[in-house]
N, CA, C and O atoms as a GROMACS GRO file, in nm:
protein
  408
    1MET      N    1   7.404  -9.067  -1.898
    1MET     CA    2   7.376  -8.985  -2.013
    1MET      C    3   7.273  -9.056  -2.100
    1MET      O    4   7.281  -9.176  -2.122
    2GLY      N    5   7.175  -8.980  -2.149
    2GLY     CA    6   7.073  -9.038  -2.234
    2GLY      C    7   6.954  -9.093  -2.160
    2GLY      O    8   6.855  -9.133  -2.222
    3GLN      N    9   6.961  -9.097  -2.029
    3GLN     CA   10   6.848  -9.146  -1.951
    3GLN      C   11   6.770  -9.030  -1.894
    3GLN      O   12   6.827  -8.928  -1.854
    4TRP      N   13   6.641  -9.048  -1.891
    4TRP     CA   14   6.553  -8.946  -1.835
    4TRP      C   15   6.533  -8.970  -1.687
    4TRP      O   16   6.516  -9.084  -1.644
    5SER      N   17   6.536  -8.864  -1.610
    5SER     CA   18   6.506  -8.878  -1.468
    5SER      C   19   6.414  -8.764  -1.428
    5SER      O   20   6.434  -8.650  -1.470
    6PRO      N   21   6.312  -8.795  -1.345
    6PRO     CA   22   6.218  -8.691  -1.305
    6PRO      C   23   6.286  -8.572  -1.239
    6PRO      O   24   6.248  -8.458  -1.266
    7GLY      N   25   6.382  -8.594  -1.154
    7GLY     CA   26   6.452  -8.484  -1.086
    7GLY      C   27   6.524  -8.396  -1.186
    7GLY      O   28   6.526  -8.273  -1.173
    8GLY      N   29   6.583  -8.459  -1.287
    8GLY     CA   30   6.654  -8.383  -1.390
    8GLY      C   31   6.559  -8.296  -1.470
    8GLY      O   32   6.595  -8.184  -1.507
    9ALA      N   33   6.438  -8.345  -1.495
    9ALA     CA   34   6.340  -8.266  -1.570
    9ALA      C   35   6.299  -8.142  -1.490
    9ALA      O   36   6.285  -8.033  -1.546
   10ARG      N   37   6.280  -8.161  -1.360
   10ARG     CA   38   6.242  -8.046  -1.276
   10ARG      C   39   6.351  -7.941  -1.272
   10ARG      O   40   6.324  -7.822  -1.287
   11SER      N   41   6.474  -7.986  -1.251
   11SER     CA   42   6.582  -7.889  -1.241
   11SER      C   43   6.606  -7.823  -1.377
   11SER      O   44   6.643  -7.706  -1.383
   12SER      N   45   6.587  -7.896  -1.483
   12SER     CA   46   6.602  -7.841  -1.617
   12SER      C   47   6.494  -7.734  -1.642
   12SER      O   48   6.524  -7.627  -1.695
   13PHE      N   49   6.372  -7.763  -1.603
   13PHE     CA   50   6.262  -7.667  -1.618
   13PHE      C   51   6.286  -7.545  -1.531
   13PHE      O   52   6.266  -7.432  -1.575
   14ALA      N   53   6.328  -7.568  -1.407
   14ALA     CA   54   6.356  -7.456  -1.317
   14ALA      C   55   6.468  -7.370  -1.373
   14ALA      O   56   6.462  -7.247  -1.363
   15GLY      N   57   6.567  -7.431  -1.432
   15GLY     CA   58   6.675  -7.355  -1.493
   15GLY      C   59   6.626  -7.270  -1.608
   15GLY      O   60   6.668  -7.156  -1.625
   16MET      N   61   6.535  -7.327  -1.688
   16MET     CA   62   6.478  -7.252  -1.800
   16MET      C   63   6.398  -7.133  -1.749
   16MET      O   64   6.410  -7.023  -1.803
   17VAL      N   65   6.316  -7.153  -1.648
   17VAL     CA   66   6.236  -7.044  -1.592
   17VAL      C   67   6.326  -6.936  -1.536
   17VAL      O   68   6.303  -6.817  -1.559
   18ASN      N   69   6.429  -6.974  -1.464
   18ASN     CA   70   6.523  -6.876  -1.409
   18ASN      C   71   6.594  -6.800  -1.519
   18ASN      O   72   6.616  -6.679  -1.507
   19ALA      N   73   6.629  -6.868  -1.628
   19ALA     CA   74   6.697  -6.801  -1.739
   19ALA      C   75   6.605  -6.700  -1.805
   19ALA      O   76   6.649  -6.591  -1.841
   20VAL      N   77   6.478  -6.735  -1.821
   20VAL     CA   78   6.382  -6.642  -1.881
   20VAL      C   79   6.367  -6.518  -1.793
   20VAL      O   80   6.368  -6.405  -1.844
   21HIS      N   81   6.352  -6.537  -1.664
   21HIS     CA   82   6.337  -6.423  -1.574
   21HIS      C   83   6.464  -6.339  -1.567
   21HIS      O   84   6.457  -6.217  -1.554
   22ALA      N   85   6.579  -6.403  -1.576
   22ALA     CA   86   6.705  -6.329  -1.569
   22ALA      C   87   6.728  -6.245  -1.693
   22ALA      O   88   6.792  -6.140  -1.686
   23THR      N   89   6.677  -6.290  -1.807
   23THR     CA   90   6.698  -6.217  -1.932
   23THR      C   91   6.580  -6.130  -1.970
   23THR      O   92   6.585  -6.062  -2.073
   24ALA      N   93   6.475  -6.130  -1.891
   24ALA     CA   94   6.357  -6.048  -1.921
   24ALA      C   95   6.394  -5.901  -1.913
   24ALA      O   96   6.468  -5.860  -1.823
   25PRO      N   97   6.344  -5.822  -2.007
   25PRO     CA   98   6.377  -5.680  -2.006
   25PRO      C   99   6.317  -5.609  -1.886
   25PRO      O  100   6.205  -5.640  -1.844
   26ALA      N  101   6.391  -5.515  -1.831
   26ALA     CA  102   6.341  -5.437  -1.718
   26ALA      C  103   6.243  -5.333  -1.770
   26ALA      O  104   6.272  -5.260  -1.866
   27ILE      N  105   6.127  -5.326  -1.707
   27ILE     CA  106   6.025  -5.227  -1.744
   27ILE      C  107   6.023  -5.123  -1.632
   27ILE      O  108   6.004  -5.156  -1.515
   28THR      N  109   6.042  -4.997  -1.669
   28THR     CA  110   6.042  -4.891  -1.570
   28THR      C  111   5.899  -4.858  -1.526
   28THR      O  112   5.802  -4.900  -1.590
   29GLU      N  113   5.888  -4.785  -1.417
   29GLU     CA  114   5.756  -4.744  -1.368
   29GLU      C  115   5.684  -4.660  -1.474
   29GLU      O  116   5.564  -4.678  -1.495
   30ARG      N  117   5.754  -4.569  -1.539
   30ARG     CA  118   5.692  -4.485  -1.643
   30ARG      C  119   5.645  -4.572  -1.759
   30ARG      O  120   5.536  -4.551  -1.813
   31GLN      N  121   5.725  -4.669  -1.799
   31GLN     CA  122   5.685  -4.758  -1.907
   31GLN      C  123   5.562  -4.840  -1.867
   31GLN      O  124   5.475  -4.865  -1.950
   32ARG      N  125   5.556  -4.881  -1.741
   32ARG     CA  126   5.438  -4.953  -1.693
   32ARG      C  127   5.314  -4.865  -1.705
   32ARG      O  128   5.207  -4.913  -1.742
   33GLN      N  129   5.327  -4.738  -1.672
   33GLN     CA  130   5.216  -4.644  -1.684
   33GLN      C  131   5.172  -4.632  -1.830
   33GLN      O  132   5.052  -4.627  -1.859
   34VAL      N  133   5.268  -4.628  -1.920
   34VAL     CA  134   5.236  -4.619  -2.063
   34VAL      C  135   5.165  -4.746  -2.108
   34VAL      O  136   5.068  -4.739  -2.184
   35VAL      N  137   5.211  -4.862  -2.062
   35VAL     CA  138   5.145  -4.989  -2.096
   35VAL      C  139   4.999  -4.986  -2.051
   35VAL      O  140   4.910  -5.024  -2.127
   36GLU      N  141   4.974  -4.940  -1.929
   36GLU     CA  142   4.837  -4.934  -1.876
   36GLU      C  143   4.749  -4.847  -1.964
   36GLU      O  144   4.636  -4.885  -1.995
   37LEU      N  145   4.800  -4.732  -2.006
   37LEU     CA  146   4.720  -4.641  -2.086
   37LEU      C  147   4.698  -4.694  -2.228
   37LEU      O  148   4.592  -4.675  -2.286
   38ILE      N  149   4.798  -4.762  -2.282
   38ILE     CA  150   4.780  -4.826  -2.412
   38ILE      C  151   4.674  -4.935  -2.401
   38ILE      O  152   4.589  -4.948  -2.489
   39ALA      N  153   4.680  -5.013  -2.293
   39ALA     CA  154   4.581  -5.118  -2.272
   39ALA      C  155   4.440  -5.060  -2.260
   39ALA      O  156   4.342  -5.124  -2.299
   40ALA      N  157   4.431  -4.939  -2.206
   40ALA     CA  158   4.300  -4.873  -2.191
   40ALA      C  159   4.253  -4.811  -2.322
   40ALA      O  160   4.143  -4.756  -2.329
   41GLY      N  161   4.336  -4.818  -2.426
   41GLY     CA  162   4.296  -4.769  -2.557
   41GLY      C  163   4.335  -4.625  -2.585
   41GLY      O  164   4.284  -4.565  -2.680
   42CYS      N  165   4.424  -4.569  -2.506
   42CYS     CA  166   4.465  -4.430  -2.525
   42CYS      C  167   4.561  -4.416  -2.643
   42CYS      O  168   4.645  -4.502  -2.668
   43SER      N  169   4.545  -4.305  -2.715
   43SER     CA  170   4.638  -4.270  -2.822
   43SER      C  171   4.764  -4.210  -2.759
   43SER      O  172   4.768  -4.185  -2.639
   44ASN      N  173   4.866  -4.187  -2.840
   44ASN     CA  174   4.987  -4.122  -2.789
   44ASN      C  175   4.956  -3.984  -2.733
   44ASN      O  176   5.014  -3.942  -2.633
   45GLU      N  177   4.865  -3.914  -2.797
   45GLU     CA  178   4.825  -3.781  -2.749
   45GLU      C  179   4.760  -3.791  -2.611
   45GLU      O  180   4.788  -3.711  -2.522
   46GLU      N  181   4.672  -3.890  -2.595
   46GLU     CA  182   4.605  -3.908  -2.466
   46GLU      C  183   4.702  -3.955  -2.358
   46GLU      O  184   4.694  -3.911  -2.243
   47VAL      N  185   4.795  -4.044  -2.395
   47VAL     CA  186   4.897  -4.089  -2.300
   47VAL      C  187   4.977  -3.968  -2.254
   47VAL      O  188   5.001  -3.950  -2.134
   48GLY      N  189   5.019  -3.887  -2.349
   48GLY     CA  190   5.097  -3.768  -2.316
   48GLY      C  191   5.022  -3.673  -2.224
   48GLY      O  192   5.078  -3.622  -2.127
   49GLU      N  193   4.896  -3.650  -2.255
   49GLU     CA  194   4.814  -3.560  -2.174
   49GLU      C  195   4.800  -3.611  -2.031
   49GLU      O  196   4.814  -3.534  -1.936
   50ARG      N  197   4.775  -3.739  -2.015
   50ARG     CA  198   4.754  -3.796  -1.880
   50ARG      C  199   4.882  -3.802  -1.798
   50ARG      O  200   4.878  -3.793  -1.675
   51LEU      N  201   4.996  -3.818  -1.867
   51LEU     CA  202   5.123  -3.831  -1.795
   51LEU      C  203   5.202  -3.700  -1.791
   51LEU      O  204   5.309  -3.694  -1.729
   52GLY      N  205   5.151  -3.597  -1.856
   52GLY     CA  206   5.221  -3.468  -1.856
   52GLY      C  207   5.347  -3.468  -1.942
   52GLY      O  208   5.445  -3.400  -1.910
   53ILE      N  209   5.343  -3.545  -2.051
   53ILE     CA  210   5.455  -3.550  -2.144
   53ILE      C  211   5.401  -3.522  -2.284
   53ILE      O  212   5.279  -3.521  -2.304
   54SER      N  213   5.488  -3.500  -2.379
   54SER     CA  214   5.443  -3.475  -2.516
   54SER      C  215   5.399  -3.606  -2.582
   54SER      O  216   5.438  -3.714  -2.538
   55ALA      N  217   5.319  -3.594  -2.686
   55ALA     CA  218   5.276  -3.712  -2.762
   55ALA      C  219   5.398  -3.780  -2.824
   55ALA      O  220   5.401  -3.903  -2.837
   56ARG      N  221   5.497  -3.701  -2.862
   56ARG     CA  222   5.619  -3.758  -2.920
   56ARG      C  223   5.694  -3.842  -2.817
   56ARG      O  224   5.746  -3.949  -2.850
   57THR      N  225   5.700  -3.795  -2.693
   57THR     CA  226   5.766  -3.872  -2.586
   57THR      C  227   5.686  -3.999  -2.557
   57THR      O  228   5.744  -4.104  -2.533
   58ALA      N  229   5.553  -3.988  -2.559
   58ALA     CA  230   5.469  -4.107  -2.538
   58ALA      C  231   5.495  -4.210  -2.648
   58ALA      O  232   5.503  -4.330  -2.620
   59LYS      N  233   5.510  -4.163  -2.772
   59LYS     CA  234   5.540  -4.254  -2.883
   59LYS      C  235   5.677  -4.318  -2.863
   59LYS      O  236   5.695  -4.437  -2.890
   60ALA      N  237   5.774  -4.239  -2.816
   60ALA     CA  238   5.908  -4.293  -2.792
   60ALA      C  239   5.902  -4.404  -2.686
   60ALA      O  240   5.968  -4.507  -2.700
   61HIS      N  241   5.823  -4.383  -2.580
   61HIS     CA  242   5.806  -4.488  -2.478
   61HIS      C  243   5.746  -4.613  -2.542
   61HIS      O  244   5.791  -4.725  -2.514
   62ALA      N  245   5.645  -4.596  -2.626
   62ALA     CA  246   5.582  -4.710  -2.692
   62ALA      C  247   5.680  -4.782  -2.783
   62ALA      O  248   5.680  -4.905  -2.789
   63ASP      N  249   5.764  -4.706  -2.854
   63ASP     CA  250   5.863  -4.769  -2.942
   63ASP      C  251   5.964  -4.851  -2.862
   63ASP      O  252   6.001  -4.961  -2.903
   64VAL      N  253   6.010  -4.798  -2.749
   64VAL     CA  254   6.104  -4.872  -2.663
   64VAL      C  255   6.036  -4.998  -2.609
   64VAL      O  256   6.097  -5.105  -2.606
   65LEU      N  257   5.910  -4.985  -2.568
   65LEU     CA  258   5.836  -5.101  -2.516
   65LEU      C  259   5.820  -5.208  -2.625
   65LEU      O  260   5.836  -5.327  -2.597
   66ARG      N  261   5.787  -5.167  -2.746
   66ARG     CA  262   5.774  -5.264  -2.856
   66ARG      C  263   5.904  -5.342  -2.873
   66ARG      O  264   5.903  -5.464  -2.889
   67HIS      N  265   6.016  -5.269  -2.869
   67HIS     CA  266   6.146  -5.334  -2.884
   67HIS      C  267   6.176  -5.427  -2.766
   67HIS      O  268   6.216  -5.542  -2.787
   68LYS      N  269   6.156  -5.379  -2.644
   68LYS     CA  270   6.184  -5.461  -2.525
   68LYS      C  271   6.098  -5.586  -2.521
   68LYS      O  272   6.145  -5.692  -2.482
   69LEU      N  273   5.971  -5.573  -2.562
   69LEU     CA  274   5.877  -5.684  -2.552
   69LEU      C  275   5.875  -5.772  -2.677
   69LEU      O  276   5.810  -5.876  -2.679
   70GLY      N  277   5.946  -5.728  -2.781
   70GLY     CA  278   5.958  -5.810  -2.902
   70GLY      C  279   5.832  -5.817  -2.986
   70GLY      O  280   5.804  -5.920  -3.046
   71VAL      N  281   5.757  -5.708  -2.990
   71VAL     CA  282   5.636  -5.706  -3.073
   71VAL      C  283   5.650  -5.598  -3.180
   71VAL      O  284   5.728  -5.504  -3.165
   72SER      N  285   5.575  -5.613  -3.287
   72SER     CA  286   5.588  -5.519  -3.398
   72SER      C  287   5.481  -5.410  -3.397
   72SER      O  288   5.497  -5.306  -3.461
   73ARG      N  289   5.373  -5.433  -3.325
   73ARG     CA  290   5.264  -5.334  -3.324
   73ARG      C  291   5.236  -5.284  -3.183
   73ARG      O  292   5.247  -5.357  -3.085
   74ARG      N  293   5.200  -5.158  -3.176
   74ARG     CA  294   5.170  -5.092  -3.049
   74ARG      C  295   5.060  -5.164  -2.972
   74ARG      O  296   5.068  -5.179  -2.850
   75ARG      N  297   4.960  -5.210  -3.044
   75ARG     CA  298   4.846  -5.275  -2.978
   75ARG      C  299   4.881  -5.410  -2.917
   75ARG      O  300   4.803  -5.465  -2.840
   76GLN      N  301   4.999  -5.465  -2.950
   76GLN     CA  302   5.044  -5.592  -2.894
   76GLN      C  303   5.116  -5.574  -2.760
   76GLN      O  304   5.140  -5.671  -2.689
   77ILE      N  305   5.149  -5.450  -2.727
   77ILE     CA  306   5.227  -5.422  -2.605
   77ILE      C  307   5.159  -5.476  -2.479
   77ILE      O  308   5.225  -5.545  -2.401
   78PRO      N  309   5.030  -5.447  -2.455
   78PRO     CA  310   4.970  -5.496  -2.329
   78PRO      C  311   4.971  -5.648  -2.313
   78PRO      O  312   4.995  -5.698  -2.203
   79VAL      N  313   4.946  -5.720  -2.421
   79VAL     CA  314   4.946  -5.867  -2.413
   79VAL      C  315   5.087  -5.919  -2.387
   79VAL      O  316   5.106  -6.010  -2.307
   80ALA      N  317   5.186  -5.862  -2.456
   80ALA     CA  318   5.324  -5.903  -2.435
   80ALA      C  319   5.368  -5.872  -2.292
   80ALA      O  320   5.439  -5.951  -2.230
   81TYR      N  321   5.328  -5.757  -2.241
   81TYR     CA  322   5.360  -5.719  -2.104
   81TYR      C  323   5.300  -5.819  -2.005
   81TYR      O  324   5.368  -5.864  -1.912
   82ARG      N  325   5.174  -5.854  -2.026
   82ARG     CA  326   5.108  -5.949  -1.936
   82ARG      C  327   5.175  -6.087  -1.944
   82ARG      O  328   5.192  -6.154  -1.842
   83THR      N  329   5.211  -6.128  -2.063
   83THR     CA  330   5.278  -6.257  -2.082
   83THR      C  331   5.412  -6.259  -2.009
   83THR      O  332   5.448  -6.358  -1.946
   84LEU      N  333   5.485  -6.149  -2.018
   84LEU     CA  334   5.617  -6.141  -1.956
   84LEU      C  335   5.609  -6.132  -1.804
   84LEU      O  336   5.683  -6.201  -1.734
   85THR      N  337   5.520  -6.048  -1.755
   85THR     CA  338   5.519  -6.019  -1.611
   85THR      C  339   5.412  -6.093  -1.532
   85THR      O  340   5.425  -6.113  -1.412
   86GLY      N  341   5.306  -6.134  -1.601
   86GLY     CA  342   5.193  -6.195  -1.531
   86GLY      C  343   5.098  -6.092  -1.473
   86GLY      O  344   4.995  -6.128  -1.415
   87ASP      N  345   5.131  -5.964  -1.489
   87ASP     CA  346   5.047  -5.856  -1.437
   87ASP      C  347   4.947  -5.810  -1.542
   87ASP      O  348   4.980  -5.796  -1.660
   88ASP      N  349   4.824  -5.786  -1.498
   88ASP     CA  350   4.721  -5.732  -1.587
   88ASP      C  351   4.738  -5.580  -1.592
   88ASP      O  352   4.722  -5.513  -1.490
   89PRO      N  353   4.770  -5.524  -1.710
   89PRO     CA  354   4.794  -5.380  -1.716
   89PRO      C  355   4.670  -5.295  -1.689
   89PRO      O  356   4.683  -5.175  -1.664
   90LEU      N  357   4.554  -5.354  -1.691
   90LEU     CA  358   4.431  -5.278  -1.662
   90LEU      C  359   4.390  -5.288  -1.516
   90LEU      O  360   4.296  -5.220  -1.474
   91HIS      N  361   4.458  -5.370  -1.438
   91HIS     CA  362   4.417  -5.398  -1.300
   91HIS      C  363   4.414  -5.273  -1.213
   91HIS      O  364   4.317  -5.251  -1.141
   92ASP      N  365   4.518  -5.191  -1.219
   92ASP     CA  366   4.528  -5.075  -1.130
   92ASP      C  367   4.479  -4.945  -1.194
   92ASP      O  368   4.482  -4.840  -1.129
   93LEU      N  369   4.434  -4.951  -1.317
   93LEU     CA  370   4.393  -4.830  -1.387
   93LEU      C  371   4.263  -4.777  -1.331
   93LEU      O  372   4.166  -4.851  -1.314
   94GLU      N  373   4.262  -4.648  -1.303
   94GLU     CA  374   4.141  -4.584  -1.251
   94GLU      C  375   4.042  -4.559  -1.364
   94GLU      O  376   4.084  -4.528  -1.475
   95PRO      N  377   3.914  -4.572  -1.338
   95PRO     CA  378   3.814  -4.543  -1.440
   95PRO      C  379   3.824  -4.398  -1.483
   95PRO      O  380   3.857  -4.310  -1.404
   96THR      N  381   3.794  -4.374  -1.610
   96THR     CA  382   3.798  -4.238  -1.662
   96THR      C  383   3.660  -4.196  -1.706
   96THR      O  384   3.566  -4.275  -1.709
   97SER      N  385   3.650  -4.069  -1.739
   97SER     CA  386   3.521  -4.018  -1.783
   97SER      C  387   3.504  -4.025  -1.934
   97SER      O  388   3.408  -3.971  -1.987
   98VAL      N  389   3.595  -4.092  -2.003
   98VAL     CA  390   3.586  -4.104  -2.148
   98VAL      C  391   3.463  -4.185  -2.184
   98VAL      O  392   3.445  -4.297  -2.134
   99GLY      N  393   3.380  -4.130  -2.269
   99GLY     CA  394   3.263  -4.201  -2.318
   99GLY      C  395   3.145  -4.206  -2.223
   99GLY      O  396   3.051  -4.282  -2.248
  100ASP      N  397   3.146  -4.129  -2.115
  100ASP     CA  398   3.032  -4.135  -2.023
  100ASP      C  399   2.929  -4.028  -2.054
  100ASP      O  400   2.830  -4.011  -1.981
  101GLY      N  401   2.955  -3.954  -2.165
  101GLY     CA  402   2.856  -3.854  -2.206
  101GLY      C  403   2.866  -3.724  -2.130
  101GLY      O  404   2.783  -3.636  -2.151
  102GLY      N  405   2.962  -3.709  -2.043
  102GLY     CA  406   2.965  -3.586  -1.966
  102GLY      C  407   3.098  -3.539  -1.945
  102GLY      O  408   3.119  -3.436  -1.882
   0.00000   0.00000   0.00000
């Protein structure tokens, strides 16, 4: 007791990583889609339009995500998601025609 050992540090770190992953909030496929659209700069109205849901439902998804990810602002959701999962929310997003002048 009280002595440091390299093996103990590794197992302690591994335990911490496992605990973080075990307690990480589950993100549903629909929530992941909402994260991607928020990361792309879409409003709740645009999220709703693209996913075939109401703007109010899109806002509800964003509110749940804020709570799950522990952030206070909607714009923080993509960064918190990436920090938690390691996934880039913009990686799989298809390009849109927004802002292309046509």
